[in-house]
N, C-alpha and C positions, 0 to 999 in steps of 0.2 A: 634595690627593689622598691618599688612604689608602693604606696599605701592609700588606700581609698578613705573616704571620710569617716567611716567606721573602724578604721585601723586593721582592715583585713587586706591581704594581698588580692590582686584581681583574680587569680585562679580560684582562690577560696570563696570569693564573691559570686563567682559564676557558677561553681559547684552548688553553693546553697540556693541559689535561685533556680536552678534546674528543676527540682522536684515541684516547685510552685508553678513553673510553666507547664510541666507535664499535667498537672492537675487541673490547671486552667484549661489546657487543650481538651482534656477528657471531658471536663464539664460542659465545654462548648460544643462538643460533638453530640453528647446526650441531648443538650437542650436542643440543637438543631434537629435531631432525630425525632423527638417528641413533637416539634413544630410541623414537621412533614407527615406525621401519622394522621390518619383521618380521625375526625371526633367520633367518640363512642357513640353509637346509634341505639336506639331501642329495637326490639325485634321487628322483622320486616312484617309490614301488613300490604294488603292489596285491597284498594277501594274500586269495587266493581260497578261500573255503569251498564254493562251488559255481558251475557253468557252466549258463547256461539259453540255448537255441538257439530262435530264433523266426524265422518265414518259410519255413521248409523244408517242402516236400511230397514230394518224391521220396527226397531224400538224408537217411539217417537221422542223428539227433543224434550218435551215436557216430562216425560216419564224419567229420562236420565236426570234431567235438573231436580226432579223429585226424589230420586234415589239419593242424589249428592246433598240435599237439604239445605240449599243455599238459593239465594235470590239476588237478582240485581239491585244495586243501591246498598248492598251489605259492604262492610269492611271486614276483611278476613284476615287472620293471623296465620302463621304456618301451620299450628295445630288444627286451625278449621279447615284449611286446605287438604291435610293429611286425613281428617275425619271424613271429608267429602269424598276423596279418593277411595278410602277403605270401604265407605257405603255403597259405591258404585260397583267396586269388585265384588262385595258380599252379595250383590243381587244374583251373582251366578250367570249373567247373561253375556258378559263380556271377556274375551281372552286377554285383552290388555286396554289400559285406560292411561292417558297422559294428559297433564295439566299444563298449558302454556299461557302465561300472562302476556298479553299484547296490548300495551298502553293500559287503558282502564277496561279491558275486555278480557275474560277468562276463557279461552278456548280449550273445550274438552274434545280430546280426540279419542275414539274408541274403535276398537275392532270386536264385532260381535261373533259369539260362538256360533258355528253353523247349527242349521237344523238337521235332525235326524231324517233321512229320507225313508230308509229301509232297515230293519233288524234282521239279520240272517244268522241262523246257528249252522256250523259245520263241524262235522266229526262227532255228532252226537248219535251215539247208537242205543244206550241203554234208556236215555229219556226222550220224549218227544218234544217237538218244537213248542207245543202248547203247554206243556208242564214247565218248560224253561222259561217261556213267556210270562208265565206266573210268578216266576222266582225273581224276576228283574224289576227295577223301577224305569228304566230308560224306555221310551216310547216314540214311536214313528210321529213325525210332524211337530216334535217337541224339540227344545233347544239342547243340544249336546253338551255333556257336561263330563270332563275326564274322570273326575271324582266319582259320580255315578256309575260310569262304565267300568271303572275298577272295582266298586263296590258289587256291581252286577256279576263280575267275573268271580268274585269271592262267594257270592251266593250260588252260582252255577256250580263251584267247585264243592261246596258244602252239600249241595243236592246230590251230586255224584257221590260224595262220601257217605252220604245216608243210604245209597244204594250199594254200598260196599266197595265203591271204586275209589279208595282214598288216594290213589296216586294220580287221579285225574288232573290234568293241568289246563287251564283256561287263559287265553291270552286275547284280550279285546284288539281288534284292529279297525282302523277307519279308513275308508276309501272317499277321498275328497271328489265330490262332484261340482258342476256348475252351480251358479247362483247360491253360493254359500250353503251347500248341503253336503252331508256326508252319508255314507252307508256304514252301519255298525255291524261288524262281523264277529 
């Protein structure tokens, strides 16, 4: 049997070098993986040169930008964009709002709530239309709000309960019309 310069047999020398080679290979793979990962970046920000509004018919661009609380020339963080989004939704004028950055332009796409064309009461025997009109907050020629319509239904049910009709059920319905209008029944 031959011996190497350290006095070990060749099979023993290979076995003792094997863990070092595995360790070297693992450390090499980890180094390559870290080299290929993108550098850690700070939170995203958007530098605006302009703001474009899409989808609005009744509400002016400047009003929407005013609700958002942002202006061209600002650098906005993700938190600033979220706050602007929430401010526009809180106005109660829009069914949906979407922000899309396009280069240095922020595009704000909105879908306006429809306008109430007519409010009708159906199936009311105990209370007259005038009394029910006084109990609700929705009004013709105003912006429709699902929350207000639900609250109006509760108010009508309470008015019936005050008349002894505690089992009365009120379900608001909307009928879509042209020109972004609805009838509230």
